[in-house]
C-alpha positions, -999 to +999 in steps of 0.1 A: +521-503-502+534-503-474+560-462-476+581-454-447+586-416-443+621-406-433+625-399-401+628-364-384+650-363-351+615-371-317+609-343-296+616-359-260+580-368-249+572-384-279+567-421-284+583-440-305+562-463-321+555-459-353+520-440-370+509-461-398+491-438-423+465-458-445+449-440-474+451-445-511+454-409-517+488-399-517+484-363-522+466-370-481+491-390-463+515-366-476+501-338-464+498-358-433+533-377-433+552-344-437+522-329-410+530-356-382+570-352-389+567-327-378+553-330-346+581-356-342+567-386-354+576-415-371+554-424-404+543-455-422+526-453-454+496-479-464+474-474-498+455-501-495+440-523-472+459-552-476+493-536-468+478-517-439+466-548-422+501-559-426+512-539-411+489-531-385+495-569-376+530-566-366+511-551-337+542-518-336+524-489-339+513-463-315+482-451-338+474-454-370+449-426-392+428-450-422+407-441-451+371-455-448+374-460-484+403-478-499+412-509-522+407-538-503+377-528-485+385-500-464+384-491-431+350-502-421+367-545-433+401-534-412+386-521-382+361-555-376+392-575-387+415-558-365+389-566-333+384-601-344+422-609-340+426-587-307+448-560-321+445-529-299+459-504-320+436-473-317+425-462-351+418-431-364+391-434-393+393-403-413+371-401-443+354-372-470+318-395-473+311-376-439+276-397-432+259-400-394+258-440-406+300-443-410+304-422-385+282-444-359+293-477-377+337-465-376+329-458-336+305-493-331+333-510-348+357-498-329+374-467-341+394-441-314+385-414-331+369-402-368+377-368-384+366-358-415+379-346-447+388-318-451+408-315-418+394-283-403+434-284-395+468-304-393+466-290-353+432-318-354+444-346-368+480-345-346+463-336-314+439-374-322+474-389-333+487-379-299+455-389-280+455-425-299+495-427-293+491-420-254+461-444-249+479-475-263+506-470-242+476-477-210+461-516-207+429-519-232+404-544-228+402-564-266+368-569-278+356-588-304+335-584-337+306-561-332+271-570-340+255-552-371+222-530-365+196-549-375+184-531-411+158-508-401+162-469-408+180-454-373+158-420-380+164-386-399+195-377-381+216-350-405+244-330-407+280-333-407+285-304-383+317-311-353+284-307-330+268-334-352+299-355-358+299-354-313+268-374-310+268-396-340+308-404-325+290-409-287+263-430-305+287-458-314+301-458-284+269-470-266+251-488-289+264-522-279+264-509-234+227-511-216+240-483-198+213-455-193+216-430-212+200-389-208+196-371-239+193-333-231+187-304-254+165-280-264+129-287-277+131-298-319+168-308-316+157-346-323+160-365-290+138-389-300+159-398-330+187-400-309+171-425-289+160-446-318+193-446-339+207-460-302+181-483-302+181-495-341+219-494-339+218-517-309+216-558-308+186-550-291+173-534-327+149-562-337+129-558-297+103-528-297+111-494-294+082-480-269+082-443-262+065-427-228+055-389-228+058-379-194+047-344-197+016-363-217+007-391-190-027-376-165-019-372-130-021-405-111-019-426-141+017-429-143+026-459-121-004-478-147+012-463-176+048-476-170+042-505-148+009-519-161-024-529-147-044-555-136-085-560-138-100-549-105-070-525-096-089-491-096-126-477-106-124-483-147-102-511-145-121-536-168-091-559-182-056-567-178-036-539-194+001-542-197+024-507-190+052-496-214+079-512-192+062-547-202+053-538-237+088-528-243+103-567-233+133-566-243+136-534-269+140-501-252+120-475-232+125-447-242+108-418-210+107-386-227+100-353-207+115-374-177+121-340-159+082-341-158+081-376-139+056-369-108+075-370-072+054-395-060+063-421-091+102-415-084+113-437-056+085-466-076+107-463-103+140-455-094+136-491-074+127-507-111+155-501-121+179-510-095+161-541-091+151-551-126+123-563-115+082-545-116+044-550-106+013-546-126+000-517-103-032-544-083-012-576-085+008-596-069+037-615-098+069-600-102+078-593-134+114-590-153+126-553-165+145-569-192+143-537-218+175-506-216+162-473-205+170-440-222+156-408-208+154-375-226+148-343-209+149-306-217+146-287-183+175-281-158+174-318-140+207-298-118+182-274-106+152-296-102+172-315-081+184-289-058+148-275-058+133-312-045+116-316-074+132-343-092+154-372-064+192-370-065+194-409-066+169-412-100+186-383-114+224-403-114+208-433-120+195-420-152+226-400-161+249-429-161+256-418-201+249-376-207+247-374-245+239-330-256+222-324-285+232-289-305+198-267-309+200-257-346+215-219-344+249-238-329+247-259-357+244-234-392+261-253-412+238-286-409+209-256-419+209-262-459+213-304-453+186-307-439+165-278-454+170-303-480+166-328-469+132-324-460+127-309-489+131-340-506+113-360-481+079-341-484+079-338-519+080-381-527+060-382-499+037-362-508+039-370-549+046-332-555+061-319-583+105-309-571+116-278-556+143-260-552+155-235-526+168-202-542+199-194-529+183-158-511+159-186-493+190-209-481+207-175-466+180-166-448+175-201-433+211-204-424+205-169-411+176-177-384+175-183-350+151-213-353+144-213-317+121-244-322+153-261-339+148-284-363+111-295-358+103-258-367+130-263-397+112-294-404+078-270-402+091-248-422+104-264-453+066-288-452+051-261-452+074-241-478+072-268-507+030-270-503+023-233-507+051-222-531+034-211-563+061-227-582+089-250-581+121-230-568+112-217-530+121-179-526+124-162-493+091-148-494+077-184-493+092-192-460+067-189-430+097-174-410+093-151-377+101-114-379+134-113-393+161-092-374+190-076-385+213-106-377+182-128-389+182-104-423+200-126-454+227-105-469+237-102-506+270-118-497+254-146-476+232-155-506+264-146-531+283-169-506+260-198-512+255-193-545+294-197-550+297-228-528+271-247-550+290-235-584+324-249-572+307-279-561+288-286-595+321-279-612+340-304-597+317-334-598+321-326-633+351-321-636+353-356-613+328-375-635+343-366-670+380-386-657+356-412-663+359-430-633+400-424-624+417-398-606+407-358-617+435-338-621+442-303-617+413-297-598+426-264-585+434-249-616+411-255-640+382-245-614+399-214-598+404-210-642+367-204-647+358-183-614+389-155-628+377-158-662+335-151-651+355-122-632+373-109-658+345-108-681+324-087-652+349-064-648+347-053-679+309-047-678+314-029-648+347-010-669+325-010-704+356-029-723+379-002-712+410-024-696+429+001-669+394+009-658+391-027-651+425-039-642+418-012-607+383-027-605+401-061-597+434-052-583+459-064-612+481-051-630+470-035-663+498-057-682+485-083-661+450-080-667+462-080-712+474-116-704+448-135-688+421-115-714+445-135-746+451-170-724+415-175-712+405-155-751+377-132-735+361-109-759+366-076-753+344-051-761+350-016-776+351+009-745+325+036-746+328+071-758+333+091-725 
């Protein structure tokens, strides 16, 4: 079903091409339609994949907002079909199912952008549409359907924060190209996991992923580790040994801690990257470098270049594309999800009884600054899973460093986490009651339950005195009386003064 929203006079600087909003949720279409119209866009709507595809095949849209889950296939299938047909309309994928796989797959199939519902603000959507419409006015290189990545897991990348969504988008944009990628971030932020995600999501995913930690190679053995050696090349070389470049074949060579690569080895690595060929130490045979190169560092490479501890030409050769990984303290909204992920992993791998994080434990995890980042969080959760005396993990079960004033969880933090869990659970129950249909009146029914609980607690605090309870709640006494009747709350007889 295709619908056309009423037009408003457009701003003079806005393109005339309409924007398509494709979502099976009428309320979402309404919000987006009115918001975009208020900014001068003409809007058309589609409620399923078939209608969206029919509309976009006309080639007259400046951009499209497409839900990832719709009747008839959804946004990912739509992206594949459009790109197979050479359709260059910028597609902004929107979804409430915000996962790494969805984000990476959307960007990999050619999405212009990826936004999660509920939107942080309508301005975010408008800005994305404006960028897409501007991009549509330029000549764009058409691409064919993307080859799907092998089924091997891409790693434990978890998180829905805006910072991680940006990382997922970049992964999706680089997986099908062989340009070198430099991963930057503090120790423990997951640089190798991102490297593995790039590898296993790419057409090279069936080939080897070979990692070399440059900080762990003894001085004098770098060339042998990288290029391999022939028998007799040096004392102790009793047989031919392939290096990491050779072992990687047509896969990926990941050079971790690249800032620790000795200065004397750097020009040799640079030459290999430029010429795409190398020889084993002590050998004359020329071998082709077929692997893609990914590198990672937690050091300031620019300062190293300025201090002549890294060659500038090698630095620029390695950082064609840069992905900066955020420290955990800058993505606190991911901490509980990560902790639960690691907790489930520990329970599964070690055969433990199920474990649950208390609200206070969650608050403490969120408040802590995590100098060791995700790696420290994983180790913390693993130890708690092993050593907690029961199935409930409490704050005292978490082996964290000393808590400073800013890291001490407050009762308010714990309460907010508990409330969030309760609301999420109740919304899920109401959705389940709908038996597959669209749930109705979620706001009214959820607010009513929370309000009933507030009134009951206030009456307890007031000893059954409705006037005092009304003052505690900030309500008019008559309003409170009406709500007591509506919610059929049993009021205790007031205690004598």
